[in-house]
N, CA, C and O of each residue as an XYZ file, in Angstrom:
352
protein
N       0.913     -0.786      0.377
C       0.285      0.039      0.016
C       0.588      1.082      0.216
O      -0.071      2.056     -0.146
N       1.791      1.137      0.917
C       3.120      2.324      1.131
C       3.368      2.616     -0.382
O       3.073      3.778     -0.664
N       3.902      1.761     -1.595
C       4.322      1.602     -2.746
C       3.315      2.610     -3.543
O       3.527      3.688     -4.097
N       1.977      1.723     -3.357
C       1.220      2.305     -4.316
C       0.661      4.112     -3.563
O      -0.179      4.769     -4.176
N       1.119      4.499     -2.599
C       1.036      5.809     -1.974
C       1.744      6.590     -2.774
O       1.300      7.512     -3.458
N       3.196      6.116     -2.670
C       4.693      6.974     -2.812
C       4.021      7.591     -4.463
O       4.188      8.799     -4.637
N       3.322      6.838     -5.579
C       3.327      6.939     -6.969
C       1.767      7.619     -6.828
O       1.089      7.771     -7.843
N       1.436      7.876     -5.956
C      -0.226      8.520     -6.396
C      -0.081      9.918     -6.453
O      -0.919     10.497     -7.144
N       1.143     10.900     -5.657
C       1.372     12.429     -5.844
C       2.152     12.239     -6.842
O       1.438     12.838     -7.646
N       3.070     11.885     -7.493
C       3.960     12.340     -9.240
C       2.519     12.157    -10.012
O       2.147     13.124    -10.676
N       1.874     11.259     -9.984
C       0.797     10.734    -11.005
C      -0.048     11.682    -11.040
O      -0.008     12.178    -12.166
N      -0.796     12.195    -10.388
C      -1.973     13.201    -10.107
C      -0.993     14.511    -10.651
O      -1.412     14.896    -11.743
N      -0.079     15.111    -10.288
C       0.731     15.941    -11.067
C       1.007     15.803    -12.187
O       1.003     16.726    -13.001
N       1.388     14.261    -12.517
C       1.923     14.194    -14.446
C       0.470     14.758    -15.192
O       0.334     15.667    -16.012
N      -0.499     13.899    -14.607
C      -1.977     14.825    -15.428
C      -2.333     15.834    -15.011
O      -3.369     16.225    -15.548
N      -1.783     16.717    -13.976
C      -2.450     17.922    -14.001
C      -1.514     18.359    -15.316
O      -2.038     19.212    -16.032
N      -0.548     18.009    -15.614
C       0.432     19.067    -16.057
C       0.280     18.535    -17.682
O       0.694     19.304    -18.550
N      -0.146     17.594    -17.977
C      -0.427     17.200    -19.258
C      -1.964     17.737    -19.593
O      -2.292     17.534    -20.762
N      -2.797     18.282    -18.898
C      -4.370     18.622    -18.882
C      -3.937     20.182    -19.300
O      -4.583     20.799    -20.147
N      -2.982     20.657    -18.739
C      -2.697     22.537    -18.680
C      -2.076     22.236    -19.705
O      -3.224     22.107    -20.130
N      -1.218     21.913    -20.806
C      -0.653     22.477    -21.551
C      -1.266     22.307    -22.763
O      -1.937     21.414    -23.282
N      -0.625     24.047    -23.280
C      -1.842     23.685    -24.913
C      -1.572     22.631    -25.560
O      -0.489     22.161    -25.213
N      -2.236     21.899    -26.569
C      -1.935     21.869    -27.858
C      -2.855     22.009    -28.741
O      -4.027     22.278    -28.475
N      -2.301     21.804    -30.082
C      -3.440     22.023    -31.465
C      -4.444     20.408    -31.366
O      -3.669     19.452    -31.379
N      -6.022     19.949    -31.271
C      -6.268     18.845    -31.333
C      -7.527     19.250    -32.594
O      -8.145     20.315    -32.583
N      -7.692     18.333    -33.464
C      -8.480     18.317    -34.443
C      -9.814     17.645    -34.467
O     -10.420     17.413    -35.513
N     -10.155     17.407    -33.530
C     -10.961     16.151    -33.043
C     -12.629     16.913    -32.974
O     -12.667     18.126    -32.766
N     -13.917     16.163    -33.151
C     -15.183     16.441    -33.350
C     -15.758     15.525    -32.008
O     -15.367     14.431    -31.602
N     -16.948     16.510    -31.440
C     -17.888     15.520    -30.257
C     -18.967     15.880    -30.835
O     -19.377     17.033    -30.968
N     -19.698     14.421    -31.373
C     -21.111     14.678    -31.542
C     -21.690     14.793    -30.701
O     -21.383     14.521    -29.540
N     -22.979     15.366    -31.240
C     -24.062     16.254    -29.683
C     -24.470     14.448    -28.464
O     -24.797     14.351    -27.282
N     -24.238     13.467    -29.460
C     -24.420     11.908    -28.269
C     -23.177     12.461    -27.405
O     -23.425     12.845    -26.262
N     -22.390     12.498    -27.690
C     -21.134     12.713    -26.529
C     -21.496     12.957    -25.590
O     -21.640     12.026    -24.797
N     -21.841     14.329    -25.165
C     -22.376     14.919    -24.018
C     -23.298     14.066    -23.377
O     -22.943     13.763    -22.238
N     -24.235     13.645    -23.701
C     -25.492     12.853    -23.653
C     -24.434     11.384    -22.516
O     -24.321     11.414    -21.290
N     -23.944     10.479    -23.306
C     -23.136      9.706    -22.814
C     -21.905      9.982    -22.114
O     -21.272      8.975    -21.795
N     -21.320     11.292    -21.740
C     -20.651     11.440    -20.701
C     -21.640     11.551    -19.401
O     -21.369     10.740    -18.516
N     -22.775     12.448    -19.138
C     -23.789     12.269    -18.734
C     -24.557     11.300    -18.044
O     -25.031     11.431    -16.916
N     -24.655     10.248    -18.846
C     -25.115      9.064    -18.770
C     -24.126      8.638    -18.126
O     -24.671      8.737    -17.026
N     -23.064      8.223    -17.871
C     -21.952      7.865    -17.443
C     -21.617      7.752    -16.120
O     -21.295      6.772    -15.448
N     -21.835      9.708    -15.674
C     -21.337     10.257    -14.629
C     -22.686      9.710    -13.540
O     -22.506      9.368    -12.372
N     -23.940      9.731    -14.201
C     -24.998      9.725    -13.489
C     -24.714      8.122    -12.927
O     -24.897      7.886    -11.733
N     -24.247      7.020    -13.875
C     -24.417      5.769    -13.700
C     -23.403      6.049    -12.719
O     -23.921      5.427    -11.792
N     -22.321      6.532    -12.220
C     -21.070      6.322    -11.203
C     -21.742      6.805     -9.730
O     -21.488      6.223     -8.675
N     -22.428      7.689     -9.813
C     -22.744      8.419     -8.461
C     -24.001      7.405     -8.081
O     -24.453      7.372     -6.936
N     -24.520      6.580     -9.158
C     -25.831      5.847     -8.209
C     -25.165      4.425     -7.861
O     -25.452      3.888     -6.791
N     -24.147      3.729     -8.891
C     -23.133      2.666     -8.252
C     -22.271      3.038     -6.880
O     -21.729      2.222     -6.134
N     -22.286      4.423     -6.749
C     -21.617      4.487     -5.861
C     -22.422      4.697     -4.340
O     -22.120      4.170     -3.269
N     -23.378      5.508     -4.587
C     -24.492      5.439     -3.534
C     -25.059      4.027     -3.486
O     -25.350      3.723     -2.329
N     -25.280      3.172     -4.276
C     -25.868      1.835     -3.924
C     -24.783      0.927     -2.908
O     -25.065      0.324     -1.873
N     -23.072      1.098     -3.789
C     -22.357      0.844     -3.393
C     -22.323      0.931     -1.511
O     -22.159     -0.112     -0.879
N     -22.476      2.116     -0.873
C     -22.796      3.330      0.296
C     -23.612      2.429      0.929
O     -23.192      2.140      2.049
N     -24.940      1.717      0.512
C     -25.827      1.295      1.066
C     -25.999     -0.057      1.557
O     -26.734     -0.603      2.381
N     -24.678     -0.562      0.440
C     -24.790     -2.136      0.917
C     -23.477     -2.293      2.078
O     -23.359     -2.999      3.079
N     -22.828     -1.567      1.610
C     -21.778     -1.469      2.753
C     -21.387     -0.365      4.518
O     -20.451     -0.227      5.306
N     -22.891      0.194      4.319
C     -22.746      1.051      5.417
C     -22.353      0.930      6.592
O     -21.731      1.820      7.171
N     -22.768     -0.591      7.301
C     -22.681     -0.771      8.321
C     -20.989     -1.067      8.946
O     -20.400     -0.844     10.004
N     -20.634     -1.711      7.572
C     -19.232     -2.029      7.692
C     -18.494     -0.783      7.750
O     -17.666     -0.685      8.656
N     -18.638      0.161      6.971
C     -17.798      1.715      7.721
C     -17.923      1.727      8.393
O     -17.060      1.315      9.169
N     -19.401      2.316      8.951
C     -19.383      2.901     10.090
C     -18.750      1.497     11.377
O     -18.228      1.854     12.433
N     -18.890      0.274     11.097
C     -17.904     -0.088     12.044
C     -16.749      0.296     12.437
O     -16.220      0.721     13.464
N     -16.473      0.040     11.346
C     -14.905      0.290     10.749
C     -14.372      1.551     11.327
O     -13.155      1.551     11.512
N     -15.025      2.626     11.651
C     -14.860      3.947     12.408
C     -15.088      3.709     13.269
O     -14.062      3.853     13.935
N     -16.117      3.263     14.075
C     -15.927      3.457     15.661
C     -15.152      2.365     16.149
O     -14.827      2.202     17.326
N     -14.821      1.496     15.018
C     -13.771      0.822     15.764
C     -14.111     -0.333     16.259
O     -13.324     -1.035     16.895
N     -15.433     -0.672     15.992
C     -16.314     -2.362     16.369
C     -16.255     -3.231     15.234
O     -15.947     -2.891     14.092
N     -16.611     -4.518     15.674
C     -16.965     -5.421     14.333
C     -17.611     -5.347     14.034
O     -18.475     -4.979     14.829
N     -18.039     -5.557     12.676
C     -19.424     -5.822     11.796
C     -20.159     -6.382     12.551
O     -19.625     -7.142     13.359
N     -22.106     -6.180     12.596
C     -22.694     -7.023     12.920
C     -23.258     -8.085     12.079
O     -23.380     -8.104     10.855
N     -23.670     -9.206     13.196
C     -23.490    -10.712     12.607
C     -24.857    -10.777     11.677
O     -25.788     -9.980     11.563
N     -24.618    -11.927     11.123
C     -25.616    -11.676      9.892
C     -27.497    -12.160     10.851
O     -27.622    -12.503     12.027
N     -28.397    -12.031     10.015
C     -29.529    -11.692     11.169
C     -30.221    -13.502     10.603
O     -31.283    -13.950     11.034
N     -29.539    -14.063      9.852
C     -30.286    -15.308      9.152
C     -30.158    -16.088     10.751
O     -29.505    -15.972     11.788
N     -31.309    -16.991     10.133
C     -31.902    -17.970     11.116
C     -30.796    -19.040     11.201
O     -30.228    -19.581     10.253
N     -30.531    -19.315     12.979
C     -29.263    -20.748     12.484
C     -30.396    -21.397     12.223
O     -31.565    -21.012     12.244
N     -29.694    -22.894     11.863
C     -30.401    -23.871     11.143
C     -30.729    -24.766     12.028
O     -29.805    -25.116     12.762
N     -32.080    -25.411     12.255
C     -32.877    -25.925     13.097
C     -32.801    -27.750     12.573
O     -32.725    -28.232     11.443
N     -32.847    -28.262     13.623
C     -32.458    -29.600     12.993
C     -34.019    -30.551     12.311
O     -35.126    -30.020     12.398
N     -33.927    -31.281     11.978
C     -35.430    -31.188     11.461
C     -35.958    -32.895     11.728
O     -35.341    -33.896     11.363
N     -37.160    -32.854     12.404
C     -37.362    -34.013     13.040
C     -38.282    -34.952     12.040
O     -38.353    -34.635     10.852
N     -39.006    -36.146     12.548
C     -39.219    -36.899     12.112
C     -40.524    -36.606     11.742
O     -41.079    -37.449     11.037
N     -41.353    -35.283     12.150
C     -42.588    -35.167     12.027
C     -42.556    -33.464     10.855
O     -43.544    -33.035     10.259
N     -41.615    -33.037     10.840
C     -41.277    -32.338      9.269
C     -41.342    -33.092      8.431
O     -42.325    -32.835      7.735
N     -40.682    -34.131      8.008
C     -40.396    -34.816      6.882
C     -41.418    -35.059      6.485
O     -42.234    -35.642      7.200
N     -41.729    -34.655      5.097
C     -43.318    -34.947      4.324
C     -43.021    -36.241      3.784
O     -44.145    -36.684      3.547
N     -42.064    -37.253      3.394
C     -41.892    -38.116      3.142
C     -41.609    -39.063      4.318
O     -40.632    -39.789      4.136
N     -42.137    -39.185      5.274
C     -42.183    -40.105      5.938
C     -43.689    -40.658      6.390
O     -44.670    -39.946      6.609
N     -43.623    -42.045      6.468
C     -44.912    -42.625      6.439
C     -45.490    -43.021      7.797
O     -46.607    -43.533      7.867
């Protein structure tokens, strides 16, 4: 993790430097491109909100330094002879 963190700062600086440099571009963006970018942004936001909803308890437990709550599934009970529909 430390190795990755060491490269994040220079990578962001290099990307920002590349965006600031002026260069000539002969590109064409059709009208559908803006719509597609908006759609991708909305998908990113909705997906992030869904992931946050799914993992909310784990996130809160992490910051409170508590173990996540146990699942609420019922413990399995043993099947008795009365429960078996195939018994005679």
